[in-house]
GUKOLGU-89730 format. One line per 2 residues: number of its first residue (from 0); their letters; for each residue x, y, z of N, C-alpha, C. Coordinates in Angstrom, 2 decimals, padded with zeros to 5 digits. Each point is the difference from the previous one (the first is absolute). Layout:
N
NUM = A = X:Y:Z:X:Y:Z:X:Y:Z ~ ...
***
This chain:
205
0 = XX = 000.85:-001.20:000.00:-000.85:001.20:000.00:000.88:001.25:000.00 ~ -000.30:000.91:-000.89:000.77:001.25:-000.09:-000.30:000.88:001.21
2 = XX = 000.98:000.75:000.38:-000.16:000.95:001.11:-001.03:001.05:-000.40 ~ -000.86:000.37:000.93:-001.01:001.02:-000.27:000.67:001.37:-000.09
4 = XX = -000.27:000.74:-001.08:000.60:001.32:-000.15:-000.84:001.04:000.72 ~ 000.64:001.08:000.39:-000.68:001.08:000.67:-000.71:000.87:-001.03
6 = XX = -001.27:000.29:000.24:-000.76:000.82:-000.93:-000.81:001.04:000.77 ~ -000.30:001.10:-000.69:-000.80:001.05:000.61:-001.42:-000.50:000.25
8 = XX = -000.64:000.58:000.97:-001.38:-000.36:000.29:-000.90:000.37:-001.17 ~ -000.87:-000.93:-000.44:-000.88:000.30:-001.15:-000.92:001.18:000.28
10 = XX = -000.16:000.84:-001.01:-000.90:001.15:000.09:-001.23:-000.29:-000.85 ~ -001.16:000.37:000.49:-001.25:-000.35:-000.67:-000.33:000.88:-001.20
12 = XX = 000.72:001.08:-000.17:-000.21:000.84:-001.18:001.27:000.79:-000.29 ~ -000.02:000.69:-001.14:001.15:000.80:-000.38:000.92:-000.73:-000.96
14 = XX = 001.05:000.71:-000.41:001.00:-000.55:-000.90:001.32:000.70:000.27 ~ 001.07:-000.53:-000.58:001.30:000.57:000.27:000.81:000.11:-001.29
16 = XX = 000.69:001.11:-000.15:000.89:000.17:-001.14:001.32:-000.70:000.31 ~ 000.48:-000.83:-000.94:001.25:-000.72:000.24:001.14:000.45:-000.91
18 = XX = -000.31:000.80:-001.04:001.04:000.55:-000.86:-000.16:001.51:-000.08 ~ 001.11:000.73:000.07:-000.03:001.45:-000.18:-000.28:000.38:-001.45
20 = XX = 000.49:-000.82:-000.92:-000.22:000.23:-001.43:-001.46:-000.28:-000.34 ~ -000.75:001.00:-000.50:-001.42:-000.21:-000.28:-000.29:-001.07:-001.05
22 = XX = 000.91:-000.16:-000.98:-000.19:-001.03:-001.02:000.10:-001.40:000.61 ~ 001.04:-000.22:000.82:000.16:-001.29:000.66:-001.16:-000.27:000.95
24 = XX = -000.42:001.04:000.70:-001.12:-000.16:000.93:-001.27:-000.40:-000.75 ~ -000.22:000.62:-001.16:-001.19:-000.33:-000.81:000.04:-001.45:-000.46
26 = XX = 001.20:-000.51:-000.28:000.14:-001.38:-000.47:-000.37:-001.03:001.07 ~ 000.00:000.43:001.27:-000.33:-000.94:001.07:-001.51:-000.15:000.19
28 = XX = -000.77:000.76:-000.76:-001.45:-000.01:000.19:-000.73:-000.38:-001.28 ~ -001.01:-000.82:000.12:-000.81:-000.37:-001.16:-001.37:-000.49:000.47
30 = XX = -001.02:000.24:-000.81:-001.33:-000.52:000.31:-000.04:-001.48:-000.32 ~ -000.64:-000.77:000.84:000.00:-001.46:-000.12:-000.56:-000.49:-001.34
32 = XX = -000.90:000.77:-000.61:-000.62:-000.44:-001.25:001.01:-000.09:-001.15 ~ 001.05:000.81:000.06:000.97:000.02:-001.11:000.79:-001.30:-000.08
34 = XX = 000.68:-000.46:001.06:000.72:-001.28:-000.11:-000.92:-001.19:-000.21 ~ -001.20:000.02:000.59:-000.93:-001.11:-000.20:-000.39:-000.12:-001.47
36 = XX = -000.31:001.13:-000.63:-000.35:000.01:-001.41:001.17:-000.46:-000.85 ~ 001.20:000.48:000.33:001.20:-000.37:-000.75:000.26:-001.50:000.07
38 = XX = 000.01:-000.55:001.20:000.39:-001.40:000.15:-001.05:-000.96:-000.54 ~ -001.28:000.26:000.24:-001.03:-000.87:-000.57:000.00:000.11:-001.52
40 = XX = 000.19:001.23:-000.50:000.02:000.20:-001.44:001.18:-000.68:-000.67 ~ 001.19:000.17:000.58:001.20:-000.63:-000.56:-000.11:-001.52:000.07
42 = XX = -000.50:-000.52:001.12:-000.15:-001.45:000.15:-000.92:-000.57:-001.08 ~ -001.14:000.66:-000.21:-000.93:-000.45:-001.03:000.61:000.08:-001.39
44 = XX = 000.74:001.08:-000.26:000.63:000.18:-001.31:001.07:-001.05:-000.28 ~ 000.79:-000.34:001.01:001.06:-001.00:-000.16:-000.60:-001.38:-000.28
46 = XX = -001.06:-000.36:000.73:-000.66:-001.29:-000.24:-000.58:-000.04:-001.41 ~ -000.69:001.05:-000.39:-000.61:000.05:-001.34:001.07:-000.12:-001.08
48 = XX = 001.08:000.73:000.15:001.07:-000.01:-001.00:000.63:-001.40:-000.10 ~ 000.23:-000.61:001.15:000.62:-001.33:000.02:-000.86:-001.07:-000.66
50 = XX = -001.29:000.01:000.32:-000.91:-001.00:-000.57:-000.27:000.30:-001.47 ~ -000.23:001.26:-000.32:-000.33:000.38:-001.37:001.13:-000.32:-000.98
52 = XX = 001.24:000.08:000.47:001.15:-000.29:-000.86:000.54:-001.42:000.20 ~ -000.78:-000.80:000.74:000.31:-001.42:000.22:001.36:-000.23:000.66
54 = XX = 000.37:000.93:000.89:001.21:-000.19:000.79:-000.28:-000.92:001.19 ~ -001.26:-000.09:000.38:-000.39:-000.76:001.18:-001.44:-000.46:-000.15
56 = XX = -000.34:-001.16:000.55:-001.37:-000.51:-000.08:-000.81:000.50:001.19 ~ -001.31:-000.14:-000.10:-000.88:000.44:001.09:000.28:-000.78:001.28
58 = XX = 000.24:-001.31:-000.12:000.30:-000.82:001.18:001.31:000.44:000.64 ~ 001.00:000.27:-000.82:001.28:000.46:000.53:-000.15:001.35:000.69
60 = XX = -000.87:000.86:-000.53:-000.26:001.29:000.64:-000.57:-000.21:001.39 ~ -000.97:-000.89:000.13:-000.64:-000.23:001.30:001.02:-000.49:001.03
62 = XX = 000.81:-000.99:-000.39:000.97:-000.58:000.93:001.06:001.02:000.40 ~ 000.60:000.68:-000.99:001.07:000.95:000.30:-000.54:001.25:000.69
64 = XX = -001.26:000.35:-000.28:-000.64:001.14:000.67:-000.08:-000.25:001.51 ~ -000.46:-001.20:000.37:-000.11:-000.35:001.42:001.37:-000.01:000.66
66 = XX = 001.01:-000.54:-000.71:001.36:-000.01:000.54:000.51:001.43:000.19 ~ -000.28:000.87:-000.96:000.41:001.40:000.11:-000.68:000.69:001.17
68 = XX = -001.28:-000.31:000.19:-000.77:000.57:001.11:000.61:-000.39:001.35 ~ 000.31:-001.30:000.15:000.58:-000.49:001.25:001.41:000.56:000.20
70 = XX = 000.74:000.11:-001.10:001.36:000.54:000.09:-000.03:001.43:000.52 ~ -000.94:000.80:-000.53:-000.07:001.38:000.50:-000.37:000.03:001.47
72 = XX = -000.94:-000.83:000.43:-000.41:000.04:001.40:001.17:-000.32:000.92 ~ 000.90:-000.89:-000.45:001.19:-000.32:000.78:000.96:001.19:000.04
74 = XX = 000.21:000.63:-001.16:000.89:001.16:-000.06:-000.57:001.16:000.82 ~ -001.32:000.16:-000.04:-000.65:001.03:000.82:000.36:-000.19:001.46
76 = XX = -000.13:-001.24:000.48:000.30:-000.31:001.40:001.47:000.26:000.32 ~ 000.90:-000.54:-000.85:001.44:000.11:000.28:000.47:001.45:-000.05
78 = XX = -000.49:000.77:-000.97:000.40:001.41:-000.10:-000.50:000.78:001.20 ~ -001.25:-000.26:000.40:-000.57:000.71:001.14:000.77:-000.33:001.28
80 = XX = 000.33:-001.26:000.16:000.67:-000.41:001.24:001.46:000.41:000.06 ~ 000.74:-000.23:-001.10:001.46:000.16:000.06:000.52:001.30:-000.59
82 = XX = -000.76:000.64:-000.88:000.44:001.26:-000.59:-000.69:001.19:000.67 ~ -001.33:-000.01:000.00:-000.72:001.13:000.59:000.14:000.06:001.51
84 = XX = 000.29:-001.15:000.62:000.22:-000.03:001.45:001.43:-000.44:000.32 ~ 000.94:000.49:-000.79:001.40:-000.31:000.25:000.43:000.54:001.36
86 = XX = 001.01:-000.64:000.58:000.55:000.47:001.26:000.77:001.29:-000.25 ~ -000.40:001.07:000.65:000.59:001.33:-000.27:001.16:000.26:000.96
88 = XX = 001.11:-000.73:-000.21:001.15:000.15:000.90:001.00:001.03:-000.49 ~ -000.31:000.72:-001.08:000.83:001.12:-000.44:-000.92:001.16:-000.39
90 = XX = 000.55:001.20:-000.03:-000.78:001.17:-000.38:-000.51:-000.13:-001.42 ~ 000.83:-000.54:-000.89:-000.39:-000.18:-001.40:-001.20:-000.94:-000.11
92 = XX = 000.06:-001.14:000.68:-001.11:-000.96:-000.03:-001.27:000.60:000.60 ~ 000.18:000.77:001.06:-001.16:000.63:000.64:-000.68:000.97:-000.95
94 = XX = 000.78:000.76:-000.75:-000.53:000.97:-000.95:-000.73:-000.72:-001.15 ~ 000.63:-001.03:-000.54:-000.60:-000.77:-001.09:-001.29:-000.69:000.45
96 = XX = 000.05:-000.64:001.16:-001.17:-000.71:000.50:-001.17:000.94:000.23 ~ 000.30:001.19:000.50:-001.09:000.96:000.26:-000.64:000.45:-001.30
98 = XX = 000.82:000.31:-001.01:-000.54:000.45:-001.28:-000.77:-001.11:-000.71 ~ 000.51:-001.23:000.10:-000.66:-001.14:-000.64:-001.32:-000.35:000.68
100 = XX = 000.03:-000.02:001.34:-001.15:-000.60:000.69:-000.34:000.62:001.35 ~ 001.02:000.54:000.66:-000.25:000.55:001.34:-001.02:001.13:-000.01
102 = XX = 000.05:000.83:-001.04:-000.95:001.11:-000.10:-001.43:-000.52:-000.11 ~ -000.16:-001.16:-000.63:-001.34:-000.60:-000.11:-000.49:-000.47:001.38
104 = XX = 000.91:-000.51:000.82:-000.41:-000.42:001.34:-000.33:001.20:000.88 ~ 000.66:001.12:-000.25:-000.29:001.20:000.78:-001.30:000.66:-000.46
106 = XX = -000.27:-000.04:-001.31:-001.22:000.60:-000.55:-000.74:-001.05:-000.84 ~ -000.57:-001.01:000.65:-000.63:-001.11:-000.74:-001.26:000.39:-000.76
108 = XX = -000.58:001.14:000.29:-001.23:000.43:-000.67:000.27:000.90:-001.21 ~ 001.26:000.24:-000.32:000.35:000.81:-001.16:-000.25:-000.82:-001.26
110 = XX = -001.15:000.21:-000.64:-000.43:-000.84:-001.13:000.83:000.19:-001.25 ~ 000.70:001.12:-000.11:000.77:000.27:-001.21:001.40:-000.62:000.03
112 = XX = 000.32:-000.68:001.10:001.33:-000.59:000.10:-000.12:-001.50:000.30 ~ -000.92:-000.65:-000.72:-000.23:-001.42:000.19:000.39:-000.83:-001.22
114 = XX = 000.64:000.63:-001.00:000.42:-000.71:-001.21:001.20:000.68:-000.61 ~ 000.76:-000.77:-000.77:001.14:000.58:-000.70:-000.48:000.98:-001.07
116 = XX = 000.79:001.02:-000.31:-000.35:000.94:-001.07:-000.13:-000.73:-001.34 ~ -000.90:000.45:-000.90:-000.22:-000.66:-001.30:001.27:-000.17:-000.83
118 = XX = 000.86:001.02:-000.02:001.22:-000.08:-000.80:000.89:-001.14:000.48 ~ 000.16:-000.12:001.31:000.80:-001.08:000.57:-000.64:-001.35:-000.31
120 = XX = -001.33:-000.06:000.08:-000.73:-001.24:-000.27:000.20:-000.47:-001.44 ~ -000.06:000.91:-000.95:000.16:-000.36:-001.41:001.42:-000.48:-000.27
122 = XX = 001.00:000.72:000.50:001.39:-000.40:-000.19:000.25:-001.38:000.60 ~ -000.52:-000.22:001.21:000.18:-001.29:000.67:-000.67:-001.13:-000.78
124 = XX = -001.18:000.27:-000.56:-000.70:-001.01:-000.79:000.80:-000.39:-001.24 ~ 000.58:000.98:-000.67:000.83:-000.28:-001.19:001.22:-000.84:000.38
126 = XX = 000.64:000.35:001.11:001.17:-000.76:000.45:-000.39:-001.43:000.38 ~ -001.13:-000.15:000.66:-000.46:-001.34:000.38:-000.33:-000.85:-001.22
128 = XX = -000.62:000.61:-001.01:-000.30:-000.74:-001.22:001.29:-000.53:-000.63 ~ 001.01:000.86:-000.10:001.27:-000.42:-000.58:000.66:-001.11:000.81
130 = XX = -000.03:000.13:001.33:000.62:-001.00:000.87:-000.73:-001.34:-000.10 ~ -001.34:000.04:000.12:-000.77:-001.23:-000.05:000.08:-000.66:-001.38
132 = XX = 000.03:000.81:-001.07:000.12:-000.54:-001.36:001.33:-000.73:-000.15 ~ 001.05:000.55:000.58:001.32:-000.61:-000.07:000.02:-001.33:000.75
134 = XX = -000.68:-000.05:001.13:000.03:-001.19:000.86:-000.96:-001.09:-000.48 ~ -001.21:000.37:-000.40:-001.03:-001.01:-000.29:-000.55:000.03:-001.41
136 = XX = 000.55:000.83:-000.87:-000.45:000.02:-001.38:-001.44:000.48:-000.13 ~ -000.78:-000.68:-000.84:-001.37:000.45:-000.28:-000.98:-000.21:001.16
138 = XX = 000.43:-000.73:001.02:-000.87:-000.13:001.18:-000.20:001.35:000.69 ~ 000.82:000.98:-000.36:-000.14:001.34:000.56:-001.38:000.57:-000.29
140 = XX = -000.64:-000.43:-001.10:-001.30:000.55:-000.38:-001.12:-000.47:000.93 ~ 000.29:-000.95:000.88:-000.95:-000.38:001.04:000.49:000.37:001.37
142 = XX = 001.31:-000.18:000.21:000.59:000.26:001.31:-000.03:001.47:000.37 ~ 000.43:000.88:-000.92:000.03:001.43:000.30:-001.40:000.55:000.31
144 = XX = -001.04:-000.34:-000.79:-001.34:000.47:000.37:-000.43:-000.45:001.40 ~ 000.31:-001.24:000.37:-000.33:-000.46:001.34:000.73:000.79:001.05
146 = XX = 001.27:000.29:-000.25:000.83:000.79:000.90:-000.57:001.40:000.16 ~ -000.39:000.62:-001.13:-000.53:001.37:000.03:-001.37:000.07:000.67
148 = XX = -000.84:-001.00:-000.26:-001.31:-000.04:000.67:000.18:-000.21:001.49 ~ 001.01:-000.80:000.38:000.31:-000.16:001.42:000.37:001.32:000.63
150 = XX = 000.81:000.79:-000.71:000.38:001.31:000.52:-001.20:000.95:000.07 ~ -000.84:-000.05:-001.04:-001.19:000.85:000.00:-000.94:-000.38:001.14
152 = XX = -000.11:-001.31:000.26:-000.85:-000.46:001.12:000.57:000.49:001.33 ~ 001.31:-000.06:000.12:000.65:000.51:001.22:-000.31:001.49:000.18
154 = XX = 000.16:000.79:-001.09:-000.27:001.43:000.08:-001.46:000.26:000.37 ~ -000.91:-000.75:-000.62:-001.42:000.19:000.28:-000.35:-000.31:001.44
156 = XX = 000.51:-001.12:000.49:-000.27:-000.38:001.39:000.62:001.01:000.96 ~ 001.24:000.38:-000.27:000.70:000.93:000.89:-000.73:001.34:000.06
158 = XX = -000.46:000.47:-001.15:-000.74:001.26:-000.02:-001.31:-000.15:000.77 ~ -000.72:-001.08:-000.26:-001.31:-000.20:000.63:000.09:-000.06:001.51
160 = XX = 001.00:-000.73:000.53:000.06:-000.16:001.45:000.38:001.31:000.69 ~ 000.63:000.93:-000.74:000.34:001.30:000.60:-001.05:001.06:-000.26
162 = XX = -000.79:-000.17:-001.06:-000.94:001.05:-000.40:-001.44:-000.27:000.43 ~ -000.36:-001.26:000.24:-001.39:-000.34:000.29:-000.13:-000.78:001.29
164 = XX = -001.19:000.01:000.54:-000.29:-000.78:001.19:-000.05:-001.48:-000.37 ~ 000.35:-000.89:000.91:-000.03:-001.44:-000.32:-001.41:-000.47:-000.31
166 = XX = -000.15:-000.87:-000.99:-001.33:-000.50:-000.36:-000.48:-001.06:000.99 ~ -001.28:-000.23:000.01:-000.57:-001.01:000.90:-000.07:-001.34:-000.72
168 = XX = 001.12:-000.47:-000.51:000.06:-001.30:-000.67:001.39:-000.60:000.19 ~ 000.29:-001.07:-000.73:001.26:-000.74:000.18:001.24:000.84:-000.32
170 = XX = -000.16:001.08:-000.78:001.14:000.84:-000.35:000.50:000.83:001.19 ~ -000.79:000.06:001.05:000.38:000.79:001.17:001.34:-000.45:000.57
172 = XX = 000.35:-001.28:-000.21:001.26:-000.53:000.54:001.20:000.77:-000.54 ~ -000.09:000.51:-001.24:001.10:000.77:-000.58:000.18:001.33:000.72
174 = XX = -001.11:000.64:000.36:000.05:001.26:000.76:000.63:-000.24:001.38 ~ -000.46:-001.05:000.66:000.51:-000.31:001.34:001.49:-000.34:-000.05
176 = XX = 000.37:-000.83:-000.98:001.39:-000.45:-000.13:000.95:001.19:-000.21 ~ -000.35:000.88:-000.91:000.88:001.14:-000.28:-000.06:001.03:001.13
178 = XX = -001.14:000.11:000.63:-000.11:000.92:001.14:000.91:-000.42:001.15 ~ 000.11:-001.30:000.23:000.91:-000.50:001.04:001.44:000.38:-000.34
180 = XX = 000.35:-000.12:-001.28:001.36:000.35:-000.42:000.29:001.48:000.25 ~ -000.96:000.86:-000.27:000.23:001.44:000.14:-000.07:000.48:001.44
182 = XX = -000.93:-000.53:000.76:-000.30:000.60:001.30:000.40:-000.84:001.21 ~ 000.47:-001.23:-000.24:000.33:-000.83:001.15:001.36:-000.70:-000.14
184 = XX = 000.20:-000.72:-001.10:001.24:-000.76:-000.18:000.59:000.27:-001.38 ~ 000.89:000.99:-000.10:000.57:000.29:-001.32:001.08:-000.99:-000.41
186 = XX = 000.27:-001.00:000.85:000.94:-001.06:-000.36:-000.72:-001.29:-000.34 ~ -001.30:000.09:-000.25:-000.81:-001.17:-000.38:-001.06:000.44:-001.01
188 = XX = -000.73:-000.99:-000.53:-001.10:000.26:-000.94:000.46:000.82:-001.20 ~ 000.99:-000.51:-000.72:000.57:000.73:-001.14:-000.82:-000.16:-001.28
190 = XX = -000.78:-001.06:-000.09:-000.83:-000.20:-001.19:-001.12:001.02:-000.04 ~ -000.22:000.59:-001.16:-001.07:001.00:-000.15:-001.15:-000.59:-000.81
192 = XX = 000.30:-000.49:-001.19:-001.06:-000.55:-000.84:-000.44:-001.37:000.49 ~ 000.83:-000.64:000.83:-000.34:-001.31:000.54:000.89:-000.30:001.20
194 = XX = -000.52:-000.69:001.02:000.84:-000.38:001.14:000.73:-001.33:-000.24 ~ -000.07:-000.54:-001.23:000.56:-001.31:-000.31:001.44:-000.17:000.47
196 = XX = 000.88:000.93:-000.39:001.42:-000.16:000.30:000.30:000.27:001.47 ~ -000.86:000.74:000.69:000.17:000.17:001.45:-000.20:-001.34:000.71
198 = XX = -000.93:-000.81:-000.51:-000.18:-001.35:000.56:001.22:-000.86:-000.29 ~ 000.48:000.05:-001.24:001.11:-000.85:-000.40:001.30:000.37:000.72
200 = XX = 000.26:001.32:000.13:001.25:000.44:000.65:-000.19:000.31:001.49 ~ -001.15:-000.32:000.53:-000.28:000.13:001.42:000.16:001.43:000.52
202 = XX = -000.56:000.93:-000.74:-000.01:001.39:000.46:-001.44:000.49:000.25 ~ -000.89:-000.96:000.21:-001.36:000.37:000.39:000.02:000.59:001.40
204 = X = -000.75:001.05:000.25:-000.04:000.57:001.36:-000.69:-000.95:000.96
***
């Protein structure tokens, strides 16, 4: 279990500027609808292109899509646990961790800072396509869409649990799980879109 890092007490409203440069500061903010539209749109376009040009079959899309979805959920967990909650034993690490994630823990209700900027998202998607194409060939036309939909699902869930009241149905567990991470145990409950990997790696609260 990683050592729990020190974080500021969560504030129920407000926001904080993290860059003096107005351009950089603007890049840290985006409306949730923009990345969701981008990722669902790109995922659909990649699947259509792959099938339409006979690079991949429908069955292969289904199988690789599910694998891509699960792969993203694992990366989501690992990045949240080991990168966003890195041990801040130097000033440099403390500064990076705060800009990456600490500011979100201090201002969890800041809705404009719950997703990566669109420009960063597009560049990252292009790089991932090239990497996955190199590693798995034409299976990328199923795997990448699954990966992107996994990320979009993570963004959607993360936004919803911070912006809306928990629903009176089975989805409430996601609100409770992430709420525990923010307000009680920031060294546990790292899964956002699913608590699956918290069970597997024994970081359930």
